[in-house]
Each structure stands twice: as C-alpha cells, then as structure tokens.
C-alpha positions as CSV (number, residue, x, y, z in Angstrom):
1,X,13.5,8.5,3.8
2,X,16.5,10.6,3.0
3,X,18.3,9.7,-0.3
4,X,22.0,9.9,0.6
5,X,23.3,8.1,-2.5
6,X,21.8,7.0,-5.8
7,X,24.0,5.4,-8.4
8,X,23.6,3.6,-11.6
9,X,24.8,0.0,-11.6
10,X,24.0,-1.6,-15.0
11,X,21.8,-2.1,-18.0
12,X,20.9,-5.5,-19.5
13,X,18.3,-7.6,-21.0
14,X,18.9,-10.8,-19.0
15,X,17.6,-11.5,-15.5
16,X,20.6,-13.7,-14.9
17,X,22.9,-10.6,-15.4
18,X,21.0,-8.4,-12.9
19,X,22.7,-7.5,-9.6
20,X,22.8,-10.2,-6.7
21,X,19.2,-10.3,-5.5
22,X,20.3,-9.5,-1.9
23,X,18.3,-6.3,-1.4
24,X,14.6,-5.3,-1.9
25,X,13.9,-4.1,-5.5
26,X,11.3,-1.6,-6.7
27,X,10.6,-1.6,-10.5
28,X,9.0,1.4,-12.3
29,X,7.1,0.8,-15.5
30,X,4.4,2.5,-17.6
31,X,3.4,3.4,-21.0
32,X,5.9,5.2,-23.2
33,X,6.2,8.9,-22.4
34,X,4.4,8.6,-19.0
35,X,7.3,10.6,-17.3
36,X,9.0,7.6,-15.7
37,X,12.6,9.0,-16.1
38,X,11.6,12.3,-14.7
39,X,9.9,10.8,-11.7
40,X,12.9,8.6,-11.0
41,X,15.1,11.7,-11.2
42,X,12.7,13.6,-8.9
43,X,12.7,10.8,-6.3
44,X,16.5,10.6,-6.2
45,X,17.0,14.4,-6.6
46,X,19.5,13.7,-9.4
47,X,18.7,15.5,-12.7
48,X,20.2,12.9,-15.0
49,X,20.2,9.6,-13.1
50,X,17.6,8.1,-15.5
51,X,18.0,9.4,-19.0
52,X,14.9,11.5,-20.1
53,X,13.9,11.8,-23.7
54,X,11.4,13.7,-25.8
55,X,11.0,10.6,-27.9
56,X,9.0,7.8,-26.3
57,X,10.5,4.4,-26.2
58,X,14.0,5.5,-25.0
59,X,14.3,3.0,-22.2
60,X,14.9,-0.4,-23.9
61,X,16.8,-2.2,-21.2
62,X,16.5,-3.2,-17.6
63,X,18.3,-0.5,-15.8
64,X,19.4,-0.9,-12.1
65,X,20.2,1.8,-9.6
66,X,21.4,1.3,-6.1
67,X,19.9,3.6,-3.5
68,X,21.6,4.2,-0.2
69,X,23.5,0.9,-0.6
70,X,20.1,-0.5,0.7
71,X,17.6,-1.2,-2.1
72,X,17.5,-1.3,-5.9
73,X,15.4,0.9,-8.1
74,X,14.7,-0.5,-11.6
75,X,13.8,1.5,-14.6
76,X,11.9,-0.8,-17.0
77,X,11.1,-0.3,-20.7
78,X,7.8,1.4,-21.3
79,X,5.0,-0.5,-23.0
80,X,2.6,0.5,-25.7
81,X,4.8,2.5,-28.1
82,X,3.5,2.1,-31.7
83,X,6.6,3.3,-33.6
84,X,8.7,0.3,-32.6
85,X,8.4,-2.8,-34.8
86,X,6.2,-5.5,-33.7
87,X,9.1,-7.9,-33.2
88,X,10.9,-5.4,-30.8
89,X,7.7,-5.0,-28.8
90,X,7.3,-8.8,-28.5
91,X,11.0,-9.1,-27.4
92,X,10.5,-6.4,-24.8
93,X,7.2,-8.2,-23.6
94,X,9.2,-11.5,-23.2
95,X,12.1,-9.8,-21.4
96,X,9.8,-7.9,-18.9
97,X,7.6,-11.1,-18.3
98,X,10.7,-13.1,-17.6
99,X,12.0,-10.4,-15.3
100,X,8.8,-10.3,-13.3
101,X,8.5,-14.1,-13.0
102,X,12.2,-14.8,-12.2
103,X,13.5,-11.8,-10.2
104,X,13.1,-13.2,-6.7
105,X,13.8,-10.1,-4.8
106,X,11.2,-7.9,-6.7
107,X,9.4,-6.3,-3.8
108,X,6.9,-4.0,-5.5
109,X,6.0,-2.8,-9.1
110,X,5.1,1.0,-9.5
111,X,2.8,1.2,-12.5
112,X,2.9,4.7,-13.8
113,X,-0.2,6.3,-15.5
114,X,-0.6,9.7,-17.1
115,X,-3.3,11.4,-15.0
116,X,-4.4,13.4,-18.0
117,X,-5.9,10.4,-19.8
118,X,-9.1,8.5,-19.0
119,X,-8.6,4.7,-18.3
120,X,-6.7,3.1,-21.1
121,X,-7.0,-0.5,-22.2
122,X,-3.3,-1.2,-22.2
123,X,-2.9,0.1,-18.5
124,X,-5.8,-1.8,-17.3
125,X,-4.6,-5.0,-19.1
126,X,-1.1,-4.5,-17.6
127,X,-2.3,-4.0,-14.1
128,X,-4.6,-7.2,-14.5
129,X,-1.5,-9.1,-15.8
130,X,0.4,-8.2,-12.6
131,X,-2.5,-9.6,-10.6
132,X,-2.4,-12.9,-12.6
133,X,1.3,-13.1,-11.8
134,X,0.6,-12.5,-8.1
135,X,3.0,-9.5,-8.0
136,X,2.7,-6.7,-5.3
137,X,2.1,-3.3,-7.1
138,X,0.9,0.3,-6.6
139,X,-0.3,2.8,-9.1
140,X,1.4,6.1,-9.5
141,X,-0.5,8.9,-11.3
142,X,1.9,11.3,-13.0
143,X,1.9,14.8,-14.5
144,X,-0.4,16.3,-12.0
145,X,0.9,19.8,-12.8
146,X,-0.4,19.5,-16.4
147,X,-4.1,19.9,-15.5
148,X,-6.5,21.0,-12.7
149,X,-7.0,18.9,-9.5
150,X,-10.7,18.3,-10.6
151,X,-9.6,16.6,-13.8
152,X,-7.0,14.6,-11.8
153,X,-9.7,13.5,-9.4
154,X,-12.0,12.5,-12.2
155,X,-9.3,10.3,-13.9
156,X,-8.4,8.5,-10.6
157,X,-12.1,7.9,-9.7
158,X,-12.6,6.5,-13.3
159,X,-9.7,4.1,-12.8
160,X,-11.0,3.1,-9.4
161,X,-14.3,2.3,-11.0
162,X,-12.7,0.2,-13.7
163,X,-10.4,-1.7,-11.4
164,X,-13.3,-2.6,-9.1
165,X,-14.7,-4.5,-12.0
166,X,-11.9,-7.1,-11.6
167,X,-10.4,-6.5,-8.1
168,X,-11.9,-7.0,-4.8
169,X,-9.4,-4.7,-3.2
170,X,-7.9,-1.7,-4.9
171,X,-4.2,-1.1,-5.1
172,X,-2.5,1.9,-3.4
173,X,-2.7,5.1,-5.4
174,X,0.0,7.8,-5.5
175,X,-0.3,11.2,-7.1
176,X,2.9,12.9,-8.5
177,X,4.4,15.7,-10.3
178,X,8.1,15.5,-11.2
179,X,8.0,19.2,-12.1
180,X,6.5,20.3,-8.7
181,X,8.1,17.5,-6.6
182,X,4.6,16.3,-5.6
183,X,4.3,12.8,-4.2
184,X,8.0,12.3,-3.5
185,X,7.8,12.0,0.3
186,X,4.8,9.7,0.1
187,X,6.5,7.2,-2.3
188,X,9.8,7.2,-0.4
189,X,8.0,6.7,2.9
190,X,6.1,3.8,1.4
191,X,9.3,2.2,0.2
192,X,10.9,2.7,3.6
193,X,7.9,1.1,5.3
194,X,8.0,-2.0,3.0
195,X,11.8,-2.2,3.4
196,X,11.4,-2.4,7.2
197,X,8.8,-5.2,6.6
198,X,11.0,-7.3,4.4
199,X,14.4,-6.6,6.0
200,X,14.5,-10.0,7.7
201,X,14.6,-11.7,4.3
202,X,18.0,-10.0,3.5
203,X,20.0,-10.5,6.7
C-alpha cells in the first residue's frame, strides 16, 4: 500500500462524535510510552501527524486520521500510566470500552507491546479483554532497534507461550521499529488485504 494522503480529522471522547462509520477503521493502542505515535508517524511517513511526547500519557482522546480517503486510523489513549489520577484512568477505561463496543466500523485493533519487556500482566489482560469483546486484533512488537534480535525473539516466544494458556489460536504478530522503518510494509499490506476483504460492506 502506498500512503498518498494522511490527514488529521478530529479528536473527541464520544463515539457519537466520531466520523461517519462508512470506512474500515484500524485502532492503535498500547501501554503508555510504547511508541504508538512514532509508529503511526512512521506508517504514514509524516513526522508530526500523531503528536509524540517524552512524557507518557500524552494521548487522552480518540484521535481520527483519514488515510488515502479510504480508511480511518485511530490513535487511542495508552493504558497503564500510573501518574494519572485513578479517576482519570477510570474515565479513559470507560471511554475506550464504549468505543470498542459501539464503533460499528472498527475492523481491527493493533495492540502495541514494547519488545524489550517480558510479558506484562496489563498487556495480557488487555488482549484477553479484546477476546471477551470478540474484536479482531493483532499484536505489534515495537522498538526492535533498542535491543538484539535474540532478545526480541525471546520476548515474542514468551508472549506466545502465555497467550497459548488462554487462546486456541494465536493472533498475528508484527515486529516494528519506528526508528529503522521495520515492519511498515508488513502492516500496510495487512491493512490493504483486510480492506479488500471488507470493501463490500462500505459500497
């Protein structure tokens, strides 16, 4: 897939105010500081499309981007950031859950995981929650450039073992580095394939 145009549409906290659900939608989410904004900027080849920040928890809204006038990319708030009040975290959790349950054109959720860390309870719980909701999702391991390939392979194998405890079939895994542009073609080709499969729904 060639990205010819990527533009920011809107930010909000209410599903009702999201763009008309007339195109396939791909949501990106992960723990705070997982490299989500950097990955989105790498995929779209726009340096500042998604706002990156050195301080975790920057994304606090549902951010919609229109890609090639053909599909929506959604930047969702990160989960698991401790320095935000419990009340704020609960509000975010409700907002995300409501979005997941009510956004009828949500086609796939990209769950971002920092490849430098062994399986974390929050990530595993979040993945299992998506399964409970019956949402299609894939797992994207980020920051490959920060460590050796051996360490990355070890982390991914550990996640696979953990997920097999609760899943009969493993989700698709992607390996990425925003810094080195690793994984870009694989993710965009995947989105293109899925778009072709669901295109009849949006005619």
